[in-house]
ZAMARGU-4260 file (C-alpha; in steps of 0.2 Angstrom, whole numbers, plus 5000, padded with zeros to 4 digits):
<rodrens>
0) 5560/5588/5631 | 5547/5601/5627 | 5533/5596/5614 | 5539/5610/5603 | 5557/5604/5603
5) 5551/5586/5599 | 5540/5592/5585 | 5555/5602/5578 | 5566/5586/5578 | 5553/5576/5569
10) 5550/5590/5556 | 5569/5592/5553 | 5571/5573/5551 | 5556/5573/5538 | 5566/5586/5528
15) 5581/5576/5529 | 5571/5560/5523 | 5565/5570/5508 | 5583/5575/5503 | 5591/5558/5506
20) 5579/5548/5497 | 5578/5559/5482 | 5597/5561/5482 | 5599/5542/5482 | 5586/5540/5468
25) 5595/5553/5457 | 5612/5545/5460 | 5606/5530/5451 | 5609/5540/5435 | 5628/5540/5438
30) 5635/5529/5424 | 5618/5529/5416 | 5616/5547/5410 | 5611/5550/5392 | 5629/5557/5389
35) 5644/5561/5399 | 5641/5579/5404 | 5623/5575/5410 | 5630/5560/5419 | 5641/5571/5429
40) 5628/5585/5431 | 5615/5572/5439 | 5629/5566/5450 | 5632/5583/5457 | 5613/5586/5459
45) 5612/5570/5469 | 5627/5576/5480 | 5617/5592/5483 | 5602/5583/5490 | 5613/5571/5501
50) 5623/5585/5508 | 5606/5594/5512 | 5600/5578/5521 | 5616/5578/5531 | 5613/5595/5537
55) 5595/5591/5542 | 5600/5575/5551 | 5615/5582/5560 | 5604/5596/5567 | 5590/5584/5572
60) 5604/5573/5581 | 5610/5589/5590 | 5593/5593/5596 | 5589/5576/5602 | 5604/5576/5614
65) 5604/5557/5614 | 5621/5554/5606 | 5614/5551/5589 | 5622/5556/5573 | 5617/5558/5555
70) 5620/5540/5552 | 5607/5534/5564 | 5593/5543/5554 | 5600/5537/5537 | 5604/5519/5541
75) 5595/5513/5557 | 5577/5516/5553 | 5565/5505/5543 | 5553/5511/5530 | 5539/5514/5542
80) 5550/5526/5551 | 5554/5536/5536 | 5542/5551/5532 | 5548/5557/5515 | 5535/5562/5502
85) 5531/5548/5490 | 5536/5558/5475 | 5554/5556/5481 | 5555/5537/5481 | 5547/5534/5464
90) 5557/5523/5453 | 5570/5532/5442 | 5561/5529/5426 | 5567/5535/5410 | 5576/5552/5408
95) 5560/5561/5404 | 5552/5554/5420 | 5566/5560/5430 | 5565/5577/5423 | 5546/5578/5426
100) 5549/5574/5444 | 5563/5586/5446 | 5553/5600/5438 | 5539/5598/5451 | 5551/5596/5466
105) 5563/5609/5461 | 5549/5622/5458 | 5542/5617/5475 | 5559/5618/5484 | 5562/5635/5476
110) 5547/5642/5486 | 5549/5631/5501 | 5567/5634/5505 | 5565/5653/5502 | 5551/5653/5515
115) 5561/5642/5527 | 5575/5655/5527 | 5563/5665/5537 | 5560/5652/5550 | 5561/5657/5568
120) 5572/5642/5570 | 5589/5650/5566 | 5597/5633/5561 | 5583/5628/5549 | 5584/5645/5542
125) 5603/5644/5539 | 5602/5627/5531 | 5588/5633/5519 | 5599/5648/5515 | 5613/5636/5509
130) 5601/5625/5500 | 5591/5638/5491 | 5606/5643/5481 | 5608/5625/5474 | 5590/5624/5470
135) 5591/5639/5458 | 5603/5629/5448 | 5592/5613/5449 | 5577/5622/5444 | 5586/5630/5429
140) 5591/5613/5423 | 5574/5604/5425 | 5565/5619/5416 | 5578/5619/5402 | 5576/5600/5400
145) 5557/5600/5400 | 5557/5613/5386 | 5570/5603/5376 | 5561/5587/5378 | 5544/5593/5376
150) 5547/5604/5361 | 5559/5591/5353 | 5557/5576/5343 | 5540/5566/5343 | 5548/5553/5354
155) 5555/5565/5367 | 5538/5574/5367 | 5528/5558/5370 | 5540/5553/5384 | 5540/5570/5393
160) 5521/5570/5393 | 5520/5553/5400 | 5532/5558/5414 | 5522/5573/5418 | 5506/5563/5418
165) 5513/5548/5429 | 5520/5559/5442 | 5507/5572/5444 | 5496/5564/5457 | 5511/5563/5469
170) 5512/5582/5470 | 5496/5584/5480 | 5503/5579/5497 | 5517/5592/5495 | 5504/5605/5500
175) 5495/5596/5514 | 5500/5598/5532 | 5497/5586/5547 | 5495/5592/5565 | 5513/5592/5569
180) 5517/5604/5554 | 5503/5615/5559 | 5509/5617/5576 | 5526/5622/5569 | 5518/5634/5557
185) 5509/5642/5571 | 5525/5644/5580 | 5534/5652/5565 | 5546/5637/5563 | 5539/5627/5548
190) 5533/5632/5531 | 5515/5634/5526 | 5516/5627/5508 | 5498/5631/5504 | 5503/5650/5503
195) 5513/5647/5487 | 5503/5632/5480 | 5495/5644/5467 | 5511/5651/5462 | 5519/5634/5460
200) 5504/5628/5449 | 5506/5644/5438 | 5525/5641/5436 | 5522/5623/5431 | 5508/5627/5419
205) 5519/5641/5411 | 5534/5629/5408 | 5522/5615/5402 | 5514/5626/5390 | 5530/5633/5383
210) 5536/5615/5381 | 5521/5612/5370 | 5514/5599/5382 | 5497/5597/5391 | 5493/5600/5409
215) 5487/5584/5417 | 5468/5584/5420 | 5467/5570/5432 | 5462/5573/5450 | 5470/5557/5456
220) 5481/5558/5471 | 5492/5546/5481 | 5497/5551/5499 | 5504/5543/5515 | 5523/5548/5515
225) 5522/5559/5530 | 5512/5545/5540 | 5526/5532/5535 | 5515/5523/5522 | 5526/5521/5507
230) 5526/5513/5490 | 5536/5496/5488 | 5550/5506/5481 | 5556/5513/5497 | 5560/5496/5504
235) 5571/5492/5489 | 5580/5509/5491 | 5584/5506/5510 | 5590/5488/5507 | 5603/5495/5495
240) 5607/5511/5505 | 5608/5504/5522 | 5616/5487/5518 | 5634/5491/5522 | 5631/5500/5538
245) 5620/5487/5545 | 5632/5473/5540 | 5646/5483/5549 | 5638/5492/5564 | 5646/5507/5571
250) 5659/5508/5557 | 5666/5525/5552 | 5675/5531/5537
</rodrens>
């Protein structure tokens, strides 16, 4: 197997990890949403991310040629083997905390997936073309809720600001690349997120301002997801997510 092909497999699995872990985290709102319509909406958003993970994992399995399936990547790896960004594994928190994370991630995904549609890898480009349509809906929701909570009651304003402040430091690694990603960027396969960082920041700042909130002024940052270093939260997620499959190996629906 060529080095470029192996890099592509690893990159594709990373993207699947991001989608699976965030999708699972959002699914925790099912039956816990603030009201029925939002409960259903969050369930649909969760399914969008999990469906995206399935596409990435299936493509990685096909590339590997080792008889693997999407289930191998989702269920048969431990937390050190997952390489999702840390922002995706953070606890569910309250509703405002979830919306803060979604605003940051949805805005990022809007630019990231748009760029990935231009990848020289036709399969990654096709997955991105499907996912970017969902992301437009996700971004509209998270933007609307940020405005509604930020410019709402005193309590909703306070909680929304706290969510933004608490999640902010986890956005930094979204725009940092390791050697693997740089090789794929040079090959026209991966996305160079530094190219849209300024636009992402401008979009976030505009929404926060309109919501009568304040941009975080801290320079703190937490990194490590792409290297397999995670918060304690990922282990708890995987314990729940992987339990059934590990208890009944090779089972199929």
